[in-house]
C-alpha positions, 0 to 999 in steps of 0.5 A: 427867102423864107421870110419873103415867102411868108410875106408873099403868102400873107399878101395873097391871103389878104387879097383873097379876103378882100376879093370875097368881101368885095364880091359879096358887097357888090351882090348886096348892092341895090345898084346893079348895072347890066351890059348886054353884048353879043358875047353875053351879059355882064352884071356888076354891083356899084359901091355908092358908099365908097364913090357916091359922086361917080356912082351917081353919075354912072346910074344917071348915064345908064338911065339916059341910055348913054352907053347904048351902042358904045364899044369896048374900045380897048382890050388888053389881055391879062390887064383890062377891057375898057369902054364907055366912050360915046365917040366909039359910036362914030366911024372914026376909030382915031378918036376912040378913048378921048370922049366923055359926057362933057364934064368931069367928076373928082376922084374918090378913093377907098382904102377898103376896095382893091383892083381884083379880078372883075373890079370896075373902075374909072379910066381918066386922062388926069387927076379928077377927070372921071367921066363915062369911061370905065375898065374891068380888071382881068386879074388882080392889079394892086399897083392901080390901088389908090390911083383910080376910082373903083365903082363896082365889082362884076357879080355875073358874067366874068366869063363873058369879060374873059371871052371879050379879052380874047378878041383880036386887036390892032396895035392900039389895043382896039378890037378889029371887030367892034365889041358893042354894048348893045344895051346898058341899063340898071337892073330893076330893084324887084329883080335883085330882091327876088334873087336875094330871096332865092339865095336865102332859100338855097342857104336854108335848104342846104342847112336843113339837109346838113342838119342845121349846123356843123354838128360841133360837140356831138 
């Protein structure tokens, strides 16, 4: 029993480190996707080094306004919210979750990325059939690691994701009332640079107030 607890603790600690690194990596990404909804905005940084083909596709679709008007058609509490299907724009809920951009992109797995709370990965019907649909994890889902292509990590608006996860759904996990992505776009690089500069200034100010260091050896 004691051995089991030690192993469980080590695994938890390992995932905590992954979470910190993954979020920081996403914040430093030059490719930031913004999703506007009635619940608020969601932002996630993309990982082009880990999934270059799939990230390039998402950026292309976002710039073409492909996602505007699509919905989060699948909401499963304590699991994921899923969207990005262009067929959710029509009035036929029966075909929700079956559409895409009209082509497929192969899987791109990374050992350095994990399914954590806020992780953004691509939904697919079969191997190497990634398109436009994606999901956002509501908690750590390590059993999905190595099975789906991770493309990003939420950096802002996880509270919005969790609010969406509370909506009422039917027996097929489809929201009773549409949760629409009114606008999905790539954040301007100038905006991300300004935010990074602001973060650096905050860090400098904190260091200045604390005397510039930890006070070790004094």
